[in-house]
C-alpha positions, 0 to 999 in steps of 0.5 A: 176099127181101121180108122179108130186106131190111127186116130187114137194114136194121133190123139195120144201123140198130140196130147204128148206134144201139147204136154211138151209144149206146156212144159217148155213154154216160158210164161211170165210168172203163171207157173200154176196155169202152165203146170195145170195145162201140162197135167191136163194134157197128160191126163188126156193122153192116159185117157186116150190110151185106156180108151184105145186099149178097151176098144181093141179088147172089145173088138177082140171079144166081139170077133171083129179082129183076130190075134196073129203071131205065135200060136198059143201053147208053144 
């Protein structure tokens, strides 16, 4: 779990960077390909974010991680 979370964050940031690149890239006239690549990069970001959330939720349910912070009921 200590390796999974930083890797997932790196993948999320990389896909955001790829989407930014495709958004700012000046192509010779292939706007459709640029838009498709940007949408694909953003879809991967959403997928990585959902996968990270589900992995953290599963780790909590399995008891691998414990919540800390404000006690419940206060």
